[in-house]
C-alpha positions as a LaTeX table, in Angstrom:
\begin{tabular}{lrrr}
\hline
Residue & $x$ (\AA) & $y$ (\AA) & $z$ (\AA) \\
\hline
Unk1 & $-37.39$ & 8.31 & 0.47 \\
Unk2 & $-40.58$ & 8.86 & 0.19 \\
Unk3 & $-42.12$ & 9.86 & $-3.27$ \\
Unk4 & $-43.17$ & 13.37 & $-4.11$ \\
Unk5 & $-47.21$ & 13.69 & $-3.07$ \\
Unk6 & $-49.82$ & 13.79 & $-5.80$ \\
Unk7 & $-51.49$ & 16.13 & $-6.24$ \\
Unk8 & $-48.15$ & 18.37 & $-5.27$ \\
Unk9 & $-48.51$ & 22.22 & $-4.62$ \\
Unk10 & $-48.92$ & 24.60 & $-6.87$ \\
Unk11 & $-45.78$ & 27.07 & $-6.56$ \\
Unk12 & $-48.20$ & 29.81 & $-5.57$ \\
Unk13 & $-49.82$ & 31.60 & $-2.75$ \\
Unk14 & $-52.52$ & 30.14 & $-0.79$ \\
Unk15 & $-53.95$ & 30.55 & 2.72 \\
Unk16 & $-54.28$ & 29.26 & 6.02 \\
Unk17 & $-58.60$ & 28.55 & 5.68 \\
Unk18 & $-60.33$ & 28.50 & 9.27 \\
Unk19 & $-63.56$ & 28.17 & 10.53 \\
Unk20 & $-64.83$ & 31.57 & 10.05 \\
Unk21 & $-64.54$ & 31.56 & 6.55 \\
Unk22 & $-65.20$ & 27.88 & 5.72 \\
Unk23 & $-69.18$ & 29.46 & 3.68 \\
Unk24 & $-67.58$ & 32.11 & 2.14 \\
Unk25 & $-65.06$ & 30.40 & 0.41 \\
Unk26 & $-67.17$ & 27.24 & $-0.60$ \\
Unk27 & $-69.98$ & 29.93 & $-1.12$ \\
Unk28 & $-67.75$ & 32.01 & $-3.90$ \\
Unk29 & $-64.86$ & 29.98 & $-4.78$ \\
Unk30 & $-62.56$ & 32.66 & $-4.80$ \\
Unk31 & $-58.98$ & 32.30 & $-6.64$ \\
Unk32 & $-57.10$ & 31.12 & $-4.19$ \\
Unk33 & $-53.72$ & 28.79 & $-4.87$ \\
Unk34 & $-54.26$ & 26.45 & $-2.46$ \\
Unk35 & $-55.65$ & 26.38 & 1.16 \\
Unk36 & $-53.89$ & 24.91 & 4.91 \\
Unk37 & $-55.78$ & 23.77 & 7.90 \\
Unk38 & $-54.52$ & 21.88 & 11.16 \\
Unk39 & $-55.30$ & 18.82 & 11.26 \\
Unk40 & $-56.46$ & 18.40 & 14.09 \\
Unk41 & $-59.44$ & 20.06 & 13.55 \\
Unk42 & $-60.55$ & 17.52 & 11.55 \\
Unk43 & $-59.58$ & 14.59 & 13.98 \\
Unk44 & $-63.32$ & 14.24 & 15.04 \\
Unk45 & $-64.82$ & 13.77 & 11.41 \\
Unk46 & $-68.52$ & 14.74 & 11.48 \\
Unk47 & $-69.19$ & 18.12 & 9.45 \\
Unk48 & $-65.56$ & 19.48 & 9.87 \\
Unk49 & $-64.33$ & 16.74 & 7.60 \\
Unk50 & $-67.43$ & 17.16 & 5.29 \\
Unk51 & $-66.34$ & 20.54 & 4.74 \\
Unk52 & $-62.89$ & 20.33 & 4.17 \\
Unk53 & $-63.36$ & 17.65 & 1.49 \\
Unk54 & $-66.22$ & 19.69 & $-0.10$ \\
Unk55 & $-63.29$ & 22.08 & 0.09 \\
Unk56 & $-60.84$ & 19.65 & $-1.36$ \\
Unk57 & $-62.85$ & 19.50 & $-4.65$ \\
Unk58 & $-61.58$ & 22.59 & $-5.53$ \\
Unk59 & $-58.61$ & 23.27 & $-3.87$ \\
Unk60 & $-54.78$ & 21.42 & $-3.09$ \\
Unk61 & $-54.65$ & 21.10 & 0.39 \\
Unk62 & $-51.91$ & 20.67 & 3.16 \\
Unk63 & $-52.65$ & 19.92 & 6.24 \\
Unk64 & $-50.11$ & 21.30 & 9.45 \\
Unk65 & $-49.89$ & 19.54 & 12.86 \\
Unk66 & $-49.53$ & 21.45 & 15.68 \\
Unk67 & $-49.92$ & 18.44 & 18.56 \\
Unk68 & $-47.73$ & 15.83 & 17.80 \\
Unk69 & $-44.48$ & 16.78 & 19.90 \\
Unk70 & $-41.88$ & 15.34 & 17.63 \\
Unk71 & $-39.36$ & 15.97 & 20.61 \\
Unk72 & $-41.44$ & 15.36 & 23.66 \\
Unk73 & $-40.16$ & 12.40 & 25.29 \\
Unk74 & $-43.35$ & 10.42 & 26.24 \\
Unk75 & $-43.91$ & 7.96 & 23.17 \\
Unk76 & $-45.32$ & 8.84 & 20.39 \\
Unk77 & $-49.93$ & 9.48 & 20.78 \\
Unk78 & $-50.72$ & 6.27 & 18.85 \\
Unk79 & $-54.31$ & 7.86 & 18.39 \\
Unk80 & $-53.12$ & 10.70 & 17.28 \\
Unk81 & $-50.82$ & 9.23 & 14.50 \\
Unk82 & $-54.44$ & 6.90 & 13.47 \\
Unk83 & $-56.57$ & 9.82 & 13.33 \\
Unk84 & $-53.90$ & 11.52 & 10.74 \\
Unk85 & $-53.31$ & 8.69 & 8.83 \\
Unk86 & $-57.32$ & 8.07 & 8.47 \\
Unk87 & $-57.18$ & 11.97 & 7.50 \\
Unk88 & $-54.46$ & 11.48 & 4.76 \\
Unk89 & $-56.74$ & 8.68 & 3.28 \\
Unk90 & $-59.92$ & 10.71 & 3.40 \\
Unk91 & $-58.24$ & 13.99 & 2.19 \\
Unk92 & $-54.88$ & 13.17 & 0.16 \\
Unk93 & $-53.29$ & 15.94 & 0.95 \\
Unk94 & $-50.52$ & 17.46 & $-1.34$ \\
Unk95 & $-48.38$ & 18.39 & 1.74 \\
Unk96 & $-48.35$ & 17.28 & 5.76 \\
Unk97 & $-46.09$ & 19.04 & 7.76 \\
Unk98 & $-45.83$ & 19.21 & 12.29 \\
Unk99 & $-43.75$ & 21.84 & 14.33 \\
Unk100 & $-40.12$ & 20.97 & 15.68 \\
Unk101 & $-40.82$ & 20.73 & 19.12 \\
Unk102 & $-42.05$ & 18.91 & 22.46 \\
Unk103 & $-45.12$ & 19.70 & 24.11 \\
Unk104 & $-45.31$ & 16.58 & 26.64 \\
Unk105 & $-43.86$ & 14.69 & 29.47 \\
Unk106 & $-44.52$ & 12.68 & 32.26 \\
Unk107 & $-47.94$ & 11.82 & 31.10 \\
Unk108 & $-48.89$ & 15.77 & 30.35 \\
Unk109 & $-49.64$ & 17.49 & 27.58 \\
Unk110 & $-48.90$ & 21.10 & 26.82 \\
Unk111 & $-50.85$ & 23.19 & 24.35 \\
Unk112 & $-47.41$ & 25.29 & 23.52 \\
Unk113 & $-44.54$ & 24.27 & 20.56 \\
Unk114 & $-41.94$ & 24.43 & 23.03 \\
Unk115 & $-38.09$ & 24.58 & 22.15 \\
Unk116 & $-35.75$ & 22.48 & 23.18 \\
Unk117 & $-31.63$ & 22.14 & 22.91 \\
Unk118 & $-30.20$ & 20.64 & 19.66 \\
Unk119 & $-27.93$ & 17.70 & 20.76 \\
Unk120 & $-26.93$ & 14.70 & 19.01 \\
Unk121 & $-29.35$ & 12.72 & 21.84 \\
Unk122 & $-32.12$ & 15.24 & 20.52 \\
Unk123 & $-31.32$ & 14.62 & 16.90 \\
Unk124 & $-31.11$ & 10.69 & 16.84 \\
Unk125 & $-34.41$ & 11.40 & 19.49 \\
Unk126 & $-36.46$ & 13.56 & 16.62 \\
Unk127 & $-35.50$ & 11.68 & 13.99 \\
Unk128 & $-36.27$ & 8.29 & 14.89 \\
Unk129 & $-39.94$ & 9.99 & 15.69 \\
Unk130 & $-39.80$ & 11.18 & 12.44 \\
Unk131 & $-39.34$ & 8.20 & 10.63 \\
Unk132 & $-41.54$ & 6.65 & 12.46 \\
Unk133 & $-44.25$ & 8.89 & 11.73 \\
Unk134 & $-43.52$ & 8.58 & 7.39 \\
Unk135 & $-43.24$ & 4.69 & 7.68 \\
Unk136 & $-47.00$ & 5.06 & 9.05 \\
Unk137 & $-48.11$ & 7.56 & 6.91 \\
Unk138 & $-46.22$ & 6.56 & 4.45 \\
Unk139 & $-44.99$ & 9.87 & 2.85 \\
Unk140 & $-42.90$ & 12.57 & 3.41 \\
Unk141 & $-43.04$ & 14.42 & 6.49 \\
Unk142 & $-42.42$ & 18.33 & 6.34 \\
Unk143 & $-40.80$ & 19.24 & 9.91 \\
Unk144 & $-41.48$ & 23.14 & 10.47 \\
Unk145 & $-38.43$ & 26.13 & 12.25 \\
Unk146 & $-39.46$ & 26.80 & 15.62 \\
Unk147 & $-40.19$ & 30.58 & 17.00 \\
Unk148 & $-38.31$ & 30.62 & 20.21 \\
Unk149 & $-38.04$ & 33.05 & 23.40 \\
Unk150 & $-35.22$ & 30.76 & 24.84 \\
Unk151 & $-31.73$ & 29.30 & 23.84 \\
Unk152 & $-30.09$ & 26.58 & 25.63 \\
Unk153 & $-26.08$ & 26.90 & 26.68 \\
Unk154 & $-25.62$ & 23.17 & 26.00 \\
Unk155 & $-27.01$ & 22.97 & 22.53 \\
Unk156 & $-24.03$ & 21.45 & 20.00 \\
Unk157 & $-25.64$ & 22.91 & 16.54 \\
Unk158 & $-27.75$ & 25.33 & 15.53 \\
Unk159 & $-31.19$ & 24.75 & 14.37 \\
Unk160 & $-30.26$ & 24.94 & 10.84 \\
Unk161 & $-27.48$ & 22.47 & 11.53 \\
Unk162 & $-30.20$ & 20.06 & 12.92 \\
Unk163 & $-32.59$ & 20.45 & 10.76 \\
Unk164 & $-30.41$ & 19.94 & 7.89 \\
Unk165 & $-28.83$ & 16.40 & 9.47 \\
Unk166 & $-32.23$ & 15.85 & 10.28 \\
Unk167 & $-33.39$ & 15.53 & 6.51 \\
Unk168 & $-30.40$ & 13.25 & 5.74 \\
Unk169 & $-31.31$ & 10.97 & 8.67 \\
Unk170 & $-34.87$ & 10.61 & 7.71 \\
Unk171 & $-35.48$ & 12.22 & 3.90 \\
Unk172 & $-38.19$ & 14.11 & 5.71 \\
Unk173 & $-38.82$ & 17.81 & 4.22 \\
Unk174 & $-38.79$ & 21.36 & 5.37 \\
Unk175 & $-41.73$ & 23.51 & 6.19 \\
Unk176 & $-39.39$ & 26.50 & 6.30 \\
Unk177 & $-41.21$ & 29.21 & 8.47 \\
Unk178 & $-39.74$ & 32.99 & 7.31 \\
Unk179 & $-42.00$ & 35.09 & 10.03 \\
Unk180 & $-40.43$ & 31.94 & 12.80 \\
Unk181 & $-36.81$ & 32.93 & 11.77 \\
Unk182 & $-37.70$ & 36.65 & 11.60 \\
Unk183 & $-38.55$ & 35.85 & 15.43 \\
Unk184 & $-35.34$ & 34.14 & 16.30 \\
Unk185 & $-33.53$ & 36.56 & 14.86 \\
Unk186 & $-34.91$ & 39.96 & 16.89 \\
Unk187 & $-35.11$ & 37.85 & 20.12 \\
Unk188 & $-32.61$ & 35.49 & 20.18 \\
Unk189 & $-29.48$ & 37.45 & 17.52 \\
Unk190 & $-30.14$ & 34.45 & 15.69 \\
Unk191 & $-27.38$ & 35.05 & 12.11 \\
Unk192 & $-30.44$ & 34.43 & 9.66 \\
Unk193 & $-27.55$ & 34.49 & 6.61 \\
Unk194 & $-26.33$ & 31.68 & 8.20 \\
Unk195 & $-30.05$ & 29.93 & 8.72 \\
Unk196 & $-30.84$ & 30.12 & 5.25 \\
Unk197 & $-27.42$ & 28.90 & 4.19 \\
Unk198 & $-27.25$ & 25.58 & 6.60 \\
Unk199 & $-30.57$ & 24.62 & 5.56 \\
Unk200 & $-30.42$ & 22.26 & 2.09 \\
Unk201 & $-32.37$ & 23.91 & $-0.42$ \\
Unk202 & $-33.77$ & 20.81 & $-1.85$ \\
Unk203 & $-35.33$ & 19.98 & 1.33 \\
Unk204 & $-37.78$ & 23.22 & 1.51 \\
Unk205 & $-41.24$ & 22.40 & $-0.05$ \\
Unk206 & $-43.22$ & 25.12 & 2.06 \\
Unk207 & $-42.70$ & 28.48 & 3.31 \\
Unk208 & $-44.74$ & 30.05 & 6.10 \\
Unk209 & $-45.81$ & 34.49 & 6.17 \\
Unk210 & $-47.56$ & 35.27 & 9.06 \\
Unk211 & $-47.54$ & 38.71 & 11.45 \\
Unk212 & $-46.21$ & 38.93 & 15.30 \\
Unk213 & $-46.68$ & 41.16 & 18.52 \\
Unk214 & $-44.60$ & 42.50 & 20.32 \\
Unk215 & $-44.54$ & 42.42 & 24.25 \\
Unk216 & $-41.86$ & 44.17 & 26.43 \\
Unk217 & $-39.14$ & 44.57 & 23.66 \\
Unk218 & $-40.22$ & 40.53 & 22.86 \\
Unk219 & $-41.24$ & 39.46 & 19.35 \\
Unk220 & $-44.15$ & 36.62 & 20.08 \\
Unk221 & $-45.47$ & 34.42 & 16.94 \\
Unk222 & $-49.22$ & 35.36 & 17.70 \\
Unk223 & $-50.32$ & 35.27 & 13.71 \\
Unk224 & $-52.54$ & 38.04 & 14.14 \\
Unk225 & $-51.29$ & 40.96 & 11.88 \\
Unk226 & $-50.34$ & 40.98 & 8.45 \\
Unk227 & $-47.20$ & 40.53 & 7.78 \\
Unk228 & $-44.61$ & 43.24 & 8.72 \\
Unk229 & $-42.20$ & 44.80 & 5.86 \\
Unk230 & $-39.62$ & 43.23 & 7.66 \\
Unk231 & $-40.64$ & 39.91 & 7.51 \\
Unk232 & $-41.07$ & 40.50 & 3.72 \\
Unk233 & $-37.36$ & 41.92 & 3.25 \\
Unk234 & $-36.06$ & 38.46 & 5.40 \\
Unk235 & $-38.88$ & 36.41 & 2.53 \\
Unk236 & $-37.25$ & 38.06 & $-0.84$ \\
Unk237 & $-33.92$ & 37.09 & 0.54 \\
Unk238 & $-34.88$ & 33.50 & 1.34 \\
Unk239 & $-36.72$ & 33.56 & $-2.34$ \\
Unk240 & $-33.20$ & 34.79 & $-4.36$ \\
Unk241 & $-30.97$ & 31.98 & $-1.81$ \\
Unk242 & $-33.48$ & 29.10 & $-2.02$ \\
Unk243 & $-35.95$ & 29.48 & $-5.12$ \\
Unk244 & $-39.88$ & 29.82 & $-5.37$ \\
Unk245 & $-41.46$ & 27.66 & $-3.20$ \\
Unk246 & $-45.44$ & 27.35 & $-2.14$ \\
Unk247 & $-45.88$ & 30.26 & 0.26 \\
Unk248 & $-48.96$ & 30.39 & 2.86 \\
Unk249 & $-50.44$ & 33.61 & 4.63 \\
Unk250 & $-51.01$ & 32.50 & 8.18 \\
Unk251 & $-53.32$ & 33.89 & 10.47 \\
Unk252 & $-55.07$ & 32.09 & 13.59 \\
Unk253 & $-56.43$ & 34.60 & 16.46 \\
Unk254 & $-57.96$ & 38.00 & 15.40 \\
Unk255 & $-59.14$ & 36.44 & 12.13 \\
Unk256 & $-59.46$ & 39.49 & 9.74 \\
Unk257 & $-61.99$ & 39.37 & 6.17 \\
Unk258 & $-61.24$ & 37.23 & 3.58 \\
Unk259 & $-60.67$ & 39.86 & 1.40 \\
Unk260 & $-57.53$ & 40.67 & 4.40 \\
Unk261 & $-56.10$ & 37.35 & 4.03 \\
Unk262 & $-56.32$ & 37.35 & $-0.14$ \\
Unk263 & $-54.48$ & 40.75 & 0.18 \\
Unk264 & $-52.03$ & 39.37 & 1.85 \\
Unk265 & $-51.44$ & 35.98 & $-0.52$ \\
Unk266 & $-51.50$ & 38.74 & $-3.21$ \\
Unk267 & $-48.59$ & 40.55 & $-1.99$ \\
Unk268 & $-46.93$ & 37.00 & $-1.02$ \\
Unk269 & $-47.98$ & 36.42 & $-4.88$ \\
Unk270 & $-46.12$ & 39.17 & $-6.29$ \\
Unk271 & $-42.82$ & 38.19 & $-4.95$ \\
Unk272 & $-42.75$ & 35.28 & $-6.60$ \\
Unk273 & $-43.46$ & 36.65 & $-9.91$ \\
Unk274 & $-41.10$ & 39.13 & $-9.09$ \\
Unk275 & $-38.17$ & 36.74 & $-8.10$ \\
Unk276 & $-38.93$ & 34.47 & $-11.11$ \\
Unk277 & $-38.62$ & 36.99 & $-13.81$ \\
Unk278 & $-35.67$ & 38.16 & $-11.88$ \\
Unk279 & $-33.97$ & 33.96 & $-12.24$ \\
Unk280 & $-35.80$ & 33.78 & $-15.77$ \\
\hline
\end{tabular}
């Protein structure tokens, strides 16, 4: 078991910090609980890392990965692990997270987050790789549930059951993406209540919220809209069942003004406050 990160994230709402907002954030130092950035944007060092270190002087930072491919059949990329380790040493993030997906096979890397069947064989494979990452970093890794557009008939367990067993075997944490769950409910008929009950509440360290797009009746995890009311309602249910956790607003394309992101974060913050009042 790895010790908790120091500093830890405050149990407040934060935003995904993207390049169009760097200057404004550093100039105005708006009231933000914390920020999250994508690891890979800072592996090259230089000006981006310099900017992130300036941000880190004022806000807790969480590092979120999109390129490790925890379920890929190819060996973990040593260069990627080394770069992530160096970034963690420089930034001292409160949390480090990755997606439960694959992205590489037969020497090719695909710039996407791809699903896989939830089998015992896959569980053993992913658990070994999660443990390898945690040993390399010397810290707990959070694993995020995936939005998906297909399911596998030979899966032996649900995603929630897979995540629960993964945390038991490795001591990893869970980044619970509420919007991803809602997308899967709509696209695949996933049982949201069963998912929430399957994952151990104590393993959930962070929530993500975002907006989706709809294409030909399918919801797509595009992160280019405000959080929809249906996702807010699911988030409220998650808070009641699992509890208060640091909550991130993600917005990765068609990025709006910083004030829009802060307004979304304020809505999440109000729900955290309301839930706290209900259980206090």
